[in-house]
LOLUMKE-19514 format. One record per residue: residue in one letter; x, y, z of N, C-alpha, C, O, CB in turn. Coordinates in steps of 0.02 Angstrom, whole numbers, padded with zeros to 5 digits, always signed. Last residue first. Glycine has a CB too. Example, Ala and Ser with C-alpha at 12.3 -4.5 7.8 and 13.67 -1.06 7.14 Angstrom:
S+00642-00112+00354+00684-00053+00357+00645+00002+00394+00670+00057+00402+00704-00030+00286;A+00660-00284+00390+00615-00225+00390+00660-00165+00390+00712-00166+00423+00565-00224+00452;
% end
This chain:
D-00308-01529-00940-00297-01557-00873-00261-01624-00876-00249-01655-00824-00364-01566-00838;G-00221-01429-01065-00278-01466-01037-00260-01495-00970-00204-01488-00946-00300-01520-01085;F-00122-01349-01112-00113-01421-01121-00171-01463-01095-00171-01524-01101-00049-01444-01088;Y-00163-01218-01076-00151-01236-01146-00149-01311-01158-00173-01335-01210-00086-01205-01170;N-00221-01135-00977-00224-01208-00973-00215-01239-01043-00255-01281-01064-00291-01232-00941;E-00223-01000-00960-00253-01027-01022-00260-01102-01020-00300-01130-01057-00211-01007-01081;E-00150-00971-00848-00222-00975-00840-00257-01003-00902-00313-01027-00898-00250-00906-00825;L-00022-00961-00901-00038-01017-00858-00114-01026-00851-00138-01083-00848-00007-01007-00789;L-00036-00842-00973-00019-00903-01008-00035-00965-00966-00059-01015-00992+00055-00903-01027;K-00061-00749-00871-00113-00763-00921-00099-00828-00957-00146-00867-00971-00117-00705-00972;K+00062-00753-00804+00000-00769-00768-00055-00787-00817-00092-00836-00807-00022-00710-00724;A+00146-00707-00904+00155-00774-00877+00091-00797-00841+00070-00855-00848+00214-00777-00829;R+00105-00575-00922+00095-00623-00975+00100-00695-00950+00062-00738-00971+00145-00612-01031;S+00147-00520-00800+00077-00516-00820+00061-00568-00873+00009-00602-00870+00060-00446-00846;K+00284-00543-00809+00245-00575-00755+00170-00575-00773+00136-00625-00761+00257-00537-00689;A+00316-00463-00918+00326-00535-00923+00286-00571-00869+00257-00624-00882+00400-00552-00917;I+00293-00338-00862+00251-00360-00918+00256-00436-00926+00206-00469-00940+00271-00324-00983;Q+00397-00341-00771+00329-00335-00747+00279-00358-00801+00231-00393-00786+00313-00263-00724;N+00505-00345-00860+00493-00402-00815+00423-00400-00786+00393-00453-00776+00545-00403-00759;S+00495-00222-00922+00486-00282-00962+00473-00343-00918+00435-00387-00938+00547-00293-01007;L+00521-00141-00806+00459-00136-00844+00446-00199-00885+00391-00227-00882+00462-00075-00890;A+00651-00188-00758+00591-00187-00716+00526-00186-00757+00481-00226-00744+00593-00127-00671;F+00781-00208-00794+00730-00240-00836+00661-00236-00804+00616-00275-00821+00748-00313-00849;E+00856-00148-00697+00865-00125-00766+00814-00153-00814+00804-00126-00868+00935-00142-00790;P+00829-00220-00579+00796-00155-00590+00803-00129-00662+00759-00092-00685+00824-00104-00544;A+00820-00361-00529+00842-00341-00595+00810-00274-00613+00767-00272-00657+00825-00395-00649;D+00770-00379-00402+00834-00411-00417+00861-00393-00486+00919-00407-00501+00825-00486-00413;K+00645-00326-00391+00701-00286-00366+00769-00315-00384+00820-00281-00381+00695-00278-00291;L+00559-00428-00430+00575-00374-00477+00635-00333-00456+00672-00308-00498+00515-00329-00486;P+00589-00596-00396+00580-00530-00366+00602-00475-00415+00659-00476-00438+00621-00525-00299;F+00500-00729-00473+00560-00687-00475+00546-00619-00443+00497-00586-00461+00583-00678-00549;A+00388-00806-00485+00423-00808-00420+00481-00759-00417+00510-00748-00363+00448-00878-00406;L+00347-00793-00616+00303-00767-00563+00339-00763-00496+00321-00721-00454+00242-00811-00557;V+00454-00860-00681+00441-00788-00692+00400-00759-00635+00417-00706-00608+00404-00778-00759;E+00436-00991-00638+00498-00956-00621+00489-00880-00629+00514-00842-00588+00556-00981-00667;K+00317-01018-00699+00318-01014-00626+00381-00980-00601+00381-00945-00550+00312-01084-00595;L+00361-01023-00831+00314-00972-00811+00310-00964-00735+00301-00908-00710+00245-00988-00838;L+00448-01134-00831+00472-01068-00850+00426-01013-00824+00450-00962-00798+00479-01063-00926;G+00359-01238-00794+00417-01222-00753+00444-01152-00767+00462-01115-00721+00471-01273-00764;D+00268-01243-00898+00245-01222-00832+00303-01202-00787+00298-01156-00747+00204-01277-00799;H+00358-01282-01005+00313-01225-01009+00294-01199-00939+00304-01140-00924+00250-01245-01047;L+00415-01403-00961+00457-01345-00974+00416-01281-00972+00436-01231-00942+00493-01351-01042;E+00296-01479-00952+00340-01471-00894+00385-01410-00902+00392-01371-00855+00382-01535-00883;K+00244-01477-01083+00208-01445-01028+00253-01432-00967+00248-01380-00935+00149-01489-01007;D+00286-01467-01233+00324-01483-01173+00293-01446-01114+00314-01390-01098+00400-01464-01182;M+00250-01456-01369+00203-01485-01320+00240-01508-01257+00226-01562-01231+00165-01543-01351;T+00321-01383-01456+00344-01452-01445+00301-01489-01394+00315-01546-01377+00417-01452-01422;T+00251-01263-01448+00260-01295-01514+00279-01368-01505+00256-01411-01543+00313-01259-01555;R+00265-01231-01313+00199-01248-01340+00204-01283-01407+00166-01329-01421+00157-01185-01347;A+00403-01210-01305+00372-01259-01261+00303-01279-01287+00284-01338-01282+00366-01233-01190;Y+00425-01105-01405+00455-01172-01409+00417-01224-01368+00400-01277-01394+00527-01169-01386;T+00320-01001-01357+00338-01023-01425+00363-01095-01425+00327-01142-01442+00391-00976-01455;A+00296-00981-01223+00241-00968-01270+00256-00994-01340+00210-01006-01379+00227-00894-01273;A+00422-01009-01163+00363-01049-01148+00309-01043-01201+00280-01093-01223+00334-01029-01080;Y+00501-00909-01220+00522-00979-01225+00462-01025-01214+00451-01073-01251+00579-00996-01173;T+00434-00798-01172+00435-00812-01244+00454-00884-01258+00426-00916-01302+00483-00764-01280;T+00458-00809-01034+00389-00809-01059+00386-00825-01134+00341-00860-01157+00356-00742-01046;Q+00601-00809-01029+00562-00866-01005+00491-00867-01034+00467-00919-01055+00558-00864-00929;V+00631-00683-01085+00659-00744-01113+00616-00804-01094+00597-00844-01136+00732-00754-01090;M+00575-00592-01003+00544-00600-01069+00571-00663-01103+00537-00692-01146+00557-00538-01112;L+00656-00581-00891+00601-00630-00890+00565-00638-00956+00528-00687-00965+00553-00610-00838;F+00811-00580-00856+00771-00546-00907+00713-00593-00923+00719-00638-00965+00813-00529-00972;R+00876-00667-00771+00850-00605-00742+00808-00565-00791+00771-00520-00770+00908-00563-00718;H+00949-00780-00803+00878-00790-00787+00846-00726-00758+00794-00730-00725+00870-00847-00737;K+01066-00730-00852+01066-00760-00785+00995-00766-00758+00983-00758-00698+01110-00718-00737;S+01076-00694-00980+01038-00649-00937+01038-00671-00864+01014-00636-00820+00966-00644-00961;L+01149-00802-01031+01177-00734-01035+01142-00686-00988+01173-00641-00960+01173-00709-01107;S+01058-00908-01006+01124-00907-00976+01154-00837-00975+01180-00815-00923+01171-00954-01014;L+00948-00872-01084+00940-00882-01012+01007-00878-00976+01013-00847-00923+00906-00950-00997;A+01010-00875-01209+00983-00812-01183+00973-00816-01108+00987-00768-01072+00917-00794-01219;R+01036-01011-01220+01093-00964-01218+01070-00896-01190+01106-00865-01152+01123-00955-01289;E+00908-01059-01226+00950-01079-01170+01010-01032-01163+01032-01016-01108+00973-01151-01178;F+00866-01003-01347+00833-00986-01285+00876-01002-01224+00880-00962-01177+00765-01022-01280;H+00956-01066-01437+00956-00993-01429+00922-00972-01364+00947-00928-01329+00921-00960-01489;E+00919-01201-01422+00988-01179-01409+00991-01104-01397+01026-01081-01351+01033-01199-01467;K+00786-01198-01466+00801-01215-01396+00871-01192-01377+00882-01166-01322+00794-01290-01384;S+00806-01170-01602+00767-01125-01560+00785-01136-01487+00797-01088-01450+00692-01135-01571;V+00867-01285-01643+00906-01223-01644+00872-01171-01600+00905-01132-01566+00914-01197-01717;E+00761-01373-01630+00820-01385-01590+00866-01323-01587+00898-01310-01537+00859-01445-01617;P+00665-01321-01722+00652-01320-01650+00715-01329-01608+00721-01298-01555+00602-01373-01633;H+00692-01221-01855+00721-01281-01825+00709-01278-01749+00740-01238-01715+00797-01287-01841;G+00644-01154-02013+00633-01159-01942+00661-01224-01914+00654-01276-01946+00559-01153-01926;G+00649-01140-02152+00711-01134-02113+00703-01136-02038+00751-01123-02002+00743-01071-02130;F+00534-01167-02215+00561-01099-02223+00621-01087-02178+00640-01029-02166+00507-01048-02210;M+00499-01293-02178+00512-01282-02249+00541-01213-02263+00570-01201-02316+00448-01292-02288;A+00469-01276-02042+00532-01308-02061+00549-01295-02134+00608-01288-02150+00528-01383-02048;P+00402-01112-02001+00394-01181-02024+00461-01210-02048+00503-01173-02073+00342-01185-02080;K+00445-01017-01859+00452-01024-01931+00444-01097-01951+00476-01140-01922+00521-00997-01954;L+00442-01024-01721+00380-01007-01756+00384-01017-01831+00332-01025-01864+00361-00936-01741;S+00573-01057-01685+00517-01094-01656+00453-01085-01696+00415-01132-01705+00506-01072-01584;H+00654-00967-01747+00661-01037-01766+00604-01080-01738+00590-01134-01764+00728-01065-01744;L+00609-00848-01681+00607-00856-01754+00607-00929-01774+00566-00951-01814+00665-00819-01786;S+00638-00867-01546+00569-00859-01568+00562-00874-01642+00516-00908-01664+00544-00788-01553;G+00778-00873-01555+00741-00927-01524+00668-00926-01547+00640-00978-01564+00745-00924-01448;F+00809-00750-01609+00819-00809-01650+00784-00870-01621+00763-00915-01658+00893-00823-01658;F+00772-00665-01500+00743-00656-01566+00749-00720-01607+00700-00743-01637+00777-00598-01603;L+00858-00714-01401+00786-00719-01392+00750-00712-01459+00702-00749-01473+00760-00666-01342;H+00980-00672-01451+00966-00744-01449+00891-00756-01440+00863-00804-01468+01005-00778-01391;I+00956-00538-01426+00967-00560-01496+00956-00635-01500+00927-00659-01549+01038-00540-01521;S+00946-00527-01288+00887-00516-01329+00895-00539-01401+00846-00557-01434+00869-00443-01328;G+01033-00542-01182+01028-00597-01230+00969-00590-01278+00945-00639-01305+01023-00662-01194;G+01022-00421-01111+01000-00483-01081+00992-00541-01129+00949-00584-01119+00936-00473-01046;Q+01076-00327-01204+01008-00322-01179+00982-00390-01155+00929-00413-01175+00961-00294-01233;Y+01200-00431-01280+01169-00365-01273+01096-00371-01250+01059-00414-01274+01173-00327-01339;G+01273-00546-01301+01242-00536-01235+01204-00472-01226+01179-00457-01172+01293-00541-01182;E+01330-00543-01426+01274-00590-01414+01239-00578-01348+01181-00599-01339+01300-00661-01416;D+01391-00440-01525+01378-00436-01453+01318-00479-01435+01262-00455-01429+01365-00362-01431;L+01425-00478-01659+01459-00423-01625+01451-00423-01550+01498-00408-01514+01433-00358-01652;E+01342-00582-01698+01415-00590-01704+01453-00538-01662+01505-00552-01634+01437-00585-01777;L+01220-00521-01680+01237-00580-01639+01312-00593-01640+01342-00612-01589+01199-00643-01665;L+01223-00426-01780+01226-00404-01710+01244-00462-01663+01278-00452-01613+01159-00373-01689;R+01208-00511-01891+01270-00473-01882+01277-00449-01810+01332-00452-01782+01272-00412-01930;T+01079-00556-01868+01134-00604-01874+01201-00570-01863+01245-00597-01829+01132-00638-01943;M+01004-00440-01874+01012-00474-01810+01069-00525-01811+01103-00535-01761+00946-00509-01791;I+01010-00416-02013+01041-00369-01966+01053-00402-01899+01107-00394-01869+00996-00306-01957;Q+00938-00526-02059+01007-00515-02082+01044-00468-02034+01102-00480-02017+01007-00487-02153;E+00813-00503-02001+00852-00563-01983+00925-00555-02002+00969-00575-01964+00822-00625-02016;I+00777-00386-02070+00784-00385-01997+00827-00444-01974+00871-00436-01932+00715-00387-01963;V+00765-00437-02199+00816-00387-02185+00830-00384-02110+00887-00380-02088+00795-00318-02211;A+00658-00525-02181+00721-00550-02209+00778-00502-02194+00833-00524-02178+00715-00561-02285;M+00555-00444-02138+00584-00492-02092+00651-00518-02116+00696-00532-02076+00537-00549-02080;D+00509-00374-02250+00551-00339-02201+00587-00389-02155+00643-00376-02134+00508-00291-02160;V+00428-00471-02307+00488-00450-02342+00536-00416-02294+00597-00427-02296+00470-00401-02401;L+00328-00473-02210+00368-00533-02222+00432-00518-02260+00484-00548-02247+00326-00585-02261;S+00271-00347-02224+00308-00362-02162+00351-00425-02170+00404-00429-02140+00259-00371-02104;A+00208-00357-02348+00261-00308-02338+00303-00325-02277+00365-00319-02279+00231-00238-02331;P+00109-00458-02326+00164-00469-02373+00223-00421-02362+00281-00441-02365+00139-00461-02444;S+00072-00482-02149+00060-00448-02212+00120-00459-02258+00176-00467-02234+00046-00372-02201;G+00081-00543-02021+00094-00582-02081+00078-00549-02147+00070-00583-02197+00057-00644-02078;K+00044-00442-01925+00014-00509-01925+00020-00544-01994-00029-00570-02020-00059-00504-01905;Q+00088-00318-01891+00058-00326-01957+00028-00395-01969-00008-00406-02017+00110-00312-02010;S+00155-00323-01772+00087-00295-01771+00051-00304-01837-00010-00299-01840+00089-00222-01754;Q+00279-00369-01812+00236-00414-01774+00164-00389-01772+00117-00429-01771+00262-00421-01702;V+00327-00252-01873+00316-00313-01913+00268-00360-01877+00223-00388-01908+00382-00348-01929;W+00342-00168-01761+00293-00152-01812+00277-00214-01854+00218-00226-01868+00320-00096-01858;T+00446-00235-01697+00383-00224-01661+00327-00209-01711+00271-00234-01704+00389-00167-01610;L+00547-00223-01792+00518-00289-01779+00451-00283-01743+00405-00321-01757+00567-00331-01737;W+00574-00086-01776+00552-00112-01841+00517-00179-01832+00465-00192-01862+00611-00118-01891;A+00623-00089-01647+00562-00051-01662+00532-00073-01728+00471-00078-01734+00577+00024-01663;F+00738-00167-01671+00686-00191-01626+00620-00155-01638+00567-00187-01639+00707-00182-01553;N+00814-00085-01753+00790-00149-01780+00733-00176-01737+00685-00205-01763+00846-00200-01784;G+00843+00015-01662+00808+00031-01723+00776-00031-01753+00719-00030-01777+00855+00064-01774;W+00911-00061-01567+00847-00031-01548+00807-00008-01610+00746-00012-01610+00858+00029-01502;F+01025-00106-01643+00979-00153-01610+00911-00121-01597+00860-00150-01614+01009-00178-01544;V+01088+00012-01682+01060-00033-01734+01010-00081-01703+00958-00095-01732+01116-00072-01769;G+01125+00066-01556+01082+00103-01603+01049+00057-01653+00989+00063-01666+01121+00155-01639;E+01205-00041-01500+01147-00012-01466+01099+00021-01515+01039+00006-01516+01170+00039-01413;V+01311-00068-01592+01259-00118-01579+01196-00086-01548+01141-00102-01569+01285-00172-01532;K+01419+00009-01612+01359+00028-01650+01299-00018-01634+01244-00007-01659+01373+00026-01725;D+01525-00046-01547+01497+00015-01519+01436+00041-01556+01405+00089-01535+01549+00069-01518;K+01561-00156-01627+01522-00167-01566+01491-00103-01538+01437-00105-01509+01565-00198-01513;N+01538-00108-01800+01576-00134-01744+01533-00133-01681+01476-00111-01682+01641-00093-01734;L+01505-00137-01974+01481-00117-01907+01528-00146-01854+01554-00201-01861+01409-00141-01895;Q+01540-00192-02094+01586-00143-02064+01565-00120-01995+01603-00086-01961+01592-00083-02110;N+01434-00268-02134+01495-00303-02114+01546-00256-02081+01590-00279-02044+01527-00337-02173;L+01348-00164-02171+01330-00209-02116+01392-00245-02089+01401-00250-02029+01277-00261-02140;R+01411-00112-02282+01405-00071-02222+01388-00115-02161+01413-00102-02106+01350-00017-02231;N+01398-00223-02369+01464-00196-02353+01462-00155-02289+01506-00161-02246+01489-00152-02410;N+01259-00239-02377+01301-00292-02348+01369-00266-02327+01396-00285-02275+01308-00350-02397;F+01225-00118-02443+01198-00134-02377+01242-00186-02343+01260-00177-02284+01126-00160-02383;A+01289-00135-02565+01310-00080-02521+01286-00092-02450+01321-00078-02402+01282-00013-02547;E+01214-00247-02611+01287-00251-02602+01312-00197-02555+01353-00210-02510+01323-00246-02669;E+01084-00204-02626+01100-00251-02573+01175-00256-02559+01196-00267-02503+01073-00320-02590;G+01105-00032-02680+01071-00096-02676+01094-00139-02618+01121-00115-02568+01080-00133-02740;G+01150+00093-02709+01200+00040-02699+01170-00029-02694+01205-00079-02703+01238+00054-02637;S+01037+00167-02746+01104+00189-02767+01157+00135-02760+01203+00131-02800+01125+00250-02727;P+00923+00116-02688+00934+00103-02759+01004+00123-02782+01028+00098-02833+00883+00140-02799;S+00937+00035-02531+00944+00097-02568+00959+00083-02641+01004+00043-02657+01000+00141-02537;F+00816-00089-02487+00885-00070-02502+00886-00006-02544+00843+00006-02586+00921-00127-02540;S+00679-00041-02378+00708-00077-02435+00779-00052-02447+00800-00001-02421+00664-00066-02499;G+00618+00034-02280+00659-00023-02259+00690-00062-02316+00725-00111-02304+00618-00069-02219;N+00557+00148-02318+00514+00089-02311+00553+00026-02293+00525-00028-02290+00475+00077-02376;D+00662+00235-02332+00615+00247-02278+00568+00188-02267+00542+00178-02212+00574+00309-02291;E+00806+00130-02373+00755+00180-02389+00707+00187-02330+00710+00148-02282+00716+00160-02453;L+00973+00113-02308+00905+00088-02319+00859+00146-02336+00871+00203-02317+00879+00050-02256;P+01127+00087-02263+01093+00119-02320+01026+00085-02335+01023+00035-02371+01137+00117-02381;L+01153+00110-02085+01148+00066-02143+01109+00100-02200+01062+00138-02186+01115-00001-02125;Y+01155+00209-01987+01209+00160-01989+01211+00119-02054+01265+00097-02075+01202+00113-01930;N+01046+00287-01997+01108+00321-01976+01168+00274-01979+01225+00297-01974+01100+00349-01906;Q+00946+00197-02021+00974+00233-02078+01037+00272-02061+01077+00288-02105+00922+00280-02108;V+00906+00164-01893+00946+00115-01930+00980+00149-01990+01037+00132-02007+00903+00056-01954;L+00827+00279-01868+00887+00265-01828+00933+00217-01864+00994+00227-01866+00867+00236-01760;A+00725+00265-01961+00768+00325-01965+00833+00313-01925+00886+00335-01946+00731+00387-01938;I+00667+00148-01912+00698+00148-01978+00746+00207-01985+00802+00199-02011+00644+00150-02034;G+00620+00200-01788+00667+00144-01791+00704+00140-01857+00765+00131-01859+00631+00079-01778;Y+00527+00295-01823+00588+00316-01790+00642+00262-01793+00701+00276-01800+00573+00335-01717;R+00433+00209-01883+00461+00265-01921+00527+00289-01890+00576+00300-01925+00412+00323-01924;H+00402+00121-01777+00429+00096-01840+00465+00151-01878+00520+00142-01903+00374+00065-01884;A+00343+00205-01685+00405+00169-01667+00441+00145-01729+00502+00148-01734+00389+00110-01620;K+00231+00239-01760+00280+00291-01743+00346+00258-01724+00399+00282-01744+00253+00336-01686;E+00168+00115-01765+00187+00148-01828+00240+00201-01815+00287+00208-01853+00125+00179-01862;T+00140+00097-01631+00187+00052-01664+00212+00081-01729+00270+00073-01747+00155-00017-01676;V+00042+00192-01612+00105+00199-01576+00159+00156-01609+00216+00177-01614+00096+00178-01502;K-00058+00140-01695-00031+00207-01708+00036+00217-01673+00082+00246-01703-00081+00261-01683;E-00083+00015-01636-00058+00018-01704-00027+00087-01719+00025+00090-01752-00114+00004-01754;I-00138+00051-01514-00073+00017-01515-00042+00021-01584+00019+00030-01591-00080-00057-01494;R-00260+00104-01560-00213+00145-01522-00142+00115-01525-00094+00151-01538-00236+00153-01449;E-00318-00008-01620-00305+00052-01660-00254+00096-01626-00209+00123-01658-00370+00091-01672;D-00335-00094-01513-00288-00113-01566-00269-00052-01608-00212-00046-01631-00318-00168-01610;S-00342-00004-01356-00372-00031-01416-00318-00049-01468-00263-00022-01466-00422+00019-01446;A-00266-00057-01200-00278-00008-01253-00307-00042-01315-00297-00102-01325-00212+00028-01271;G-00236-00131-01085-00302-00138-01115-00318-00087-01169-00376-00075-01183-00353-00134-01064;C-00110-00130-01039-00156-00081-01008-00226-00084-01039-00269-00045-01021-00128-00010-01015;E-00038-00215-01117-00054-00238-01049-00104-00192-01014-00136-00212-00966+00009-00244-01008;A-00023-00137-01228-00059-00200-01235-00080-00228-01167-00132-00259-01161-00015-00251-01272;L+00057-00034-01179-00013-00021-01196-00054-00085-01202-00113-00087-01183-00018+00018-01261;A+00185-00090-01171+00147-00077-01109+00073-00068-01124+00031-00090-01085+00175-00016-01073;T+00220-00090-01306+00216-00153-01270+00175-00145-01206+00134-00188-01190+00286-00179-01252;S+00222+00046-01332+00176+00004-01370+00166-00064-01335+00112-00091-01335+00201-00007-01442;Y+00326+00087-01246+00258+00110-01234+00207+00066-01271+00154+00051-01243+00250+00183-01256;G+00439+00030-01304+00418+00009-01238+00346+00028-01223+00309-00010-01191+00464+00039-01186;S+00438+00101-01426+00435+00028-01426+00410+00002-01359+00367-00041-01355+00503-00002-01443;Y+00450+00234-01381+00390+00213-01418+00382+00137-01420+00327+00111-01416+00391+00241-01489;A+00577+00229-01316+00516+00249-01281+00453+00225-01316+00408+00199-01283+00514+00325-01274;K+00668+00188-01416+00660+00149-01354+00593+00164-01321+00557+00118-01300+00718+00164-01305;T+00647+00293-01508+00636+00223-01527+00626+00179-01466+00581+00137-01465+00696+00197-01568;A+00682+00406-01435+00614+00399-01461+00598+00327-01479+00543+00302-01466+00604+00443-01523;S+00818+00381-01409+00771+00389-01353+00699+00378-01377+00660+00345-01343+00777+00459-01322;L+00866+00376-01541+00875+00319-01496+00825+00322-01439+00794+00272-01422+00946+00317-01470;L+00835+00503-01587+00804+00445-01619+00810+00383-01574+00763+00344-01570+00836+00431-01687;L+00919+00581-01504+00846+00589-01502+00811+00528-01531+00762+00504-01502+00826+00651-01541;A+01045+00533-01545+01024+00527-01475+00948+00533-01468+00917+00495-01431+01059+00579-01432;N+01046+00567-01684+01051+00497-01662+01025+00488-01590+00989+00440-01576+01123+00474-01667;D+00944+00665-01782+00986+00665-01723+00986+00596-01691+00934+00569-01673+00961+00718-01672;H+00864+00685-01889+00916+00633-01896+00961+00629-01836+01012+00594-01837+00957+00646-01958;P+00775+00790-01863+00748+00724-01880+00799+00668-01885+00781+00609-01885+00712+00729-01945;K+00759+00914-01781+00820+00873-01786+00801+00801-01803+00810+00757-01762+00861+00876-01719;S+00634+00969-01782+00690+01013-01803+00755+00974-01810+00801+00998-01843+00699+01069-01752;V+00559+00858-01744+00538+00898-01802+00596+00940-01827+00606+00946-01888+00478+00943-01783;L+00611+00810-01627+00632+00777-01688+00608+00814-01751+00634+00802-01806+00606+00706-01689;M+00544+00885-01531+00615+00895-01541+00639+00866-01607+00683+00894-01639+00653+00865-01484;S+00414+00832-01539+00426+00903-01553+00499+00916-01568+00515+00955-01613+00403+00945-01495;D+00435+00699-01500+00409+00714-01567+00426+00786-01587+00448+00800-01642+00332+00703-01569;L+00476+00719-01367+00523+00690-01416+00500+00706-01487+00541+00723-01530+00529+00614-01405;M+00356+00768-01314+00416+00810-01312+00467+00785-01364+00497+00825-01399+00447+00810-01242;L+00274+00658-01331+00258+00720-01366+00319+00767-01369+00331+00800-01419+00199+00756-01333;L+00336+00570-01242+00335+00554-01313+00320+00617-01355+00350+00627-01407+00283+00500-01328;F+00309+00631-01120+00378+00623-01141+00381+00611-01216+00425+00638-01251+00411+00565-01103;S+00170+00618-01119+00200+00685-01114+00273+00683-01139+00295+00728-01174+00197+00710-01042;P+00149+00475-01124+00132+00519-01181+00163+00588-01178+00181+00615-01231+00058+00526-01184;A+00186+00417-00995+00234+00419-01051+00214+00466-01108+00259+00495-01139+00242+00350-01078;G+00080+00411-00902+00129+00465-00898+00175+00471-00959+00200+00526-00972+00171+00455-00839;E-00003+00301-00929-00033+00367-00917+00019+00423-00924+00002+00477-00949-00064+00369-00848;C+00084+00193-00947+00032+00206-00998+00004+00277-00991-00012+00309-01041-00024+00155-00992;V+00157+00201-00828+00191+00210-00892+00140+00229-00945+00151+00275-00985+00230+00147-00912;L+00056+00171-00736+00091+00235-00731+00126+00251-00797+00125+00308-00820+00141+00234-00673;D+00026+00040-00772-00024+00092-00782+00007+00162-00780-00012+00207-00817-00079+00087-00729;I+00142-00026-00729+00127-00022-00801+00076+00033-00816+00082+00068-00866+00101-00090-00827;D+00259-00002-00621+00188+00014-00624+00171+00025-00698+00183+00079-00726+00171+00078-00581;T+00393-00013-00627+00357-00075-00617+00281-00065-00619+00243-00114-00620+00377-00106-00550;Q+00520+00063-00727+00456+00068-00691+00425-00001-00684+00429-00043-00729+00408+00115-00729;Q+00631+00061-00805+00638+00034-00737+00574+00039-00696+00573+00022-00637+00694+00070-00701;Q+00604+00124-00922+00618+00052-00926+00623+00020-00857+00619-00041-00850+00681+00040-00964;L+00596+00254-00876+00536+00221-00902+00545+00146-00902+00499+00108-00885+00520+00246-00973;N+00731+00277-00847+00682+00274-00793+00617+00241-00814+00587+00204-00776+00668+00344-00767;G+00785+00283-00975+00804+00228-00931+00756+00220-00873+00740+00165-00852+00874+00240-00904;T+00728+00402-01016+00711+00340-01052+00728+00280-01009+00690+00232-01006+00747+00337-01119;I+00793+00486-00924+00720+00481-00924+00698+00417-00958+00654+00381-00933+00689+00542-00960;P+00932+00468-00954+00905+00447-00889+00829+00441-00888+00802+00396-00856+00926+00497-00837;G+00927+00519-01092+00950+00452-01075+00923+00428-01008+00893+00375-01004+01026+00449-01075;L+00884+00653-01080+00841+00603-01113+00862+00532-01096+00819+00489-01086+00843+00613-01187;F+00988+00724-01009+00920+00718-00984+00881+00660-01014+00849+00621-00979+00883+00781-00996;R+01113+00712-01072+01110+00715-00999+01040+00702-00973+01032+00672-00919+01134+00782-00975;N+01086+00716-01209+01114+00655-01180+01107+00654-01105+01096+00601-01075+01186+00648-01199;T+01033+00847-01216+00997+00790-01243+01021+00726-01210+00981+00686-01186+01005+00785-01319;L+01130+00933-01170+01073+00918-01126+01034+00858-01150+01004+00822-01110+01028+00978-01120;S+01215+00946-01278+01239+00912-01218+01182+00892-01173+01184+00840-01140+01288+00956-01181;G+01123+01010-01372+01162+00950-01388+01184+00912-01327+01173+00851-01322+01222+00969-01427;A+01067+01127-01318+01026+01066-01326+01067+01004-01336+01048+00950-01312+00978+01075-01383;C+01104+01254-01284+01147+01199-01263+01111+01132-01269+01123+01087-01230+01171+01209-01191;G+01003+01340-01327+01065+01337-01365+01109+01280-01346+01150+01258-01387+01102+01400-01356;S+00850+01242-01298+00893+01301-01292+00958+01291-01331+00967+01240-01364+00907+01316-01218;M+00776+01132-01294+00771+01170-01356+00813+01234-01353+00812+01275-01399+00698+01188-01369;L+00798+01084-01168+00825+01046-01224+00822+01084-01289+00861+01070-01335+00788+00981-01231;L+00729+01176-01088+00801+01169-01082+00831+01137-01145+00882+01159-01171+00820+01129-01021;T+00596+01153-01127+00626+01219-01134+00702+01216-01133+00735+01249-01173+00601+01265-01078;F+00582+01018-01091+00576+01037-01162+00608+01106-01173+00644+01116-01223+00501+01038-01184;L+00593+01025-00953+00645+00990-00992+00642+01011-01064+00695+01021-01096+00636+00914-00986;L+00474+01094-00927+00538+01123-00909+00594+01091-00949+00637+01125-00975+00551+01114-00834;P+00376+01002-00974+00383+01068-01005+00449+01101-00990+00479+01134-01033+00326+01113-00983;F+00404+00890-00882+00418+00887-00953+00421+00955-00988+00466+00965-01028+00366+00845-00987;I+00361+00905-00753+00431+00918-00766+00446+00920-00841+00497+00949-00861+00474+00865-00733;T+00229+00867-00740+00243+00939-00744+00316+00953-00760+00332+01010-00780+00225+00972-00680;L+00233+00728-00730+00204+00758-00789+00224+00831-00796+00235+00855-00852+00128+00753-00787;A+00291+00703-00608+00322+00674-00667+00296+00707-00730+00333+00715-00779+00309+00599-00670;K+00202+00767-00524+00269+00794-00531+00301+00768-00594+00335+00805-00629+00311+00778-00470;P+00089+00680-00535+00085+00749-00559+00154+00780-00569+00164+00817-00617+00045+00791-00510;R+00147+00556-00477+00126+00561-00547+00121+00634-00571+00147+00649-00624+00059+00528-00556;T+00176+00543-00343+00228+00570-00387+00206+00580-00458+00242+00610-00498+00288+00525-00385;R+00064+00487-00284+00082+00556-00266+00132+00586-00314+00133+00647-00324+00109+00558-00195;Q+00069+00358-00336+00013+00402-00354+00030+00474-00339+00012+00519-00378-00051+00381-00317;L+00184+00309-00275+00181+00315-00348+00126+00363-00369+00136+00404-00414+00171+00246-00380;R+00144+00307-00141+00200+00349-00161+00199+00361-00237+00212+00416-00260+00266+00318-00140;Y+00043+00212-00144+00026+00280-00126+00082+00328-00149+00067+00382-00174+00016+00286-00050;S+00115+00096-00176+00063+00120-00222+00047+00193-00209+00039+00233-00255-00001+00077-00215;T+00195+00084-00061+00226+00094-00127+00176+00123-00176+00193+00169-00213+00254+00029-00155;E+00099+00061+00038+00142+00120+00043+00173+00136-00025+00176+00194-00045+00197+00109+00095;M+00042-00060+00000+00000+00000+00000+00043+00063+00000+00027+00112-00034-00047+00000+00061;
% end
């Protein structure tokens, strides 16, 4: 009760600080302030455990980012913050009971910023296709030249793009995009397999679990990626467990693995991984729903 009361009391302060930040960030020293203020704010969103608070409070921050990007549409720090914020917000909205139309609009914005962010590193058009000036060859050359310090920007841009693809539910355009997303993720895996709690392995675990065998899906490869993600995250990034259960465990009809992973999520103390607080809270919500579905029957 004490924690809930404290969160409710701080909501107005969280909302009223955004106009002040906007004024500072649009001043002459905007360049240095962007990194000093936006990074911590975006990080704070990711560390929230109150999903409703994120759904209610994040729009003010998102509007500020939109306004700033109008005058600096290619600014890497701004795009990184916007991509992270919009991607996380779209995920939280699903747990807050938002309409599909609302989630779709937020996902579209995440997609637009994500592509713009990736374009700072790789030659792609606004729709994610290869640039006509160099085509796939130029793209591959730049992709191979990426180094580890570029992983953060490329990963989050790619993640926002993937969030949009998932919302399209198998449309022809999104299936074409998946091929490019997979190619980028393959390179990122080579550069930093442990980034963001093994999230790149999580991507490939899901991909190989859900992709039909005739299109390159392999359940055994899926399991290897999920297990590697669990190891790299030290079981602290709970999206690994819930996705592992919802994809591989259900595809292979492994009830023991399925229930064990989800019970592990529900038993995990959020305070033990504050850097993943928001995603872990969402994972707990999903784990509870997955168990209640009684997917395997009695």
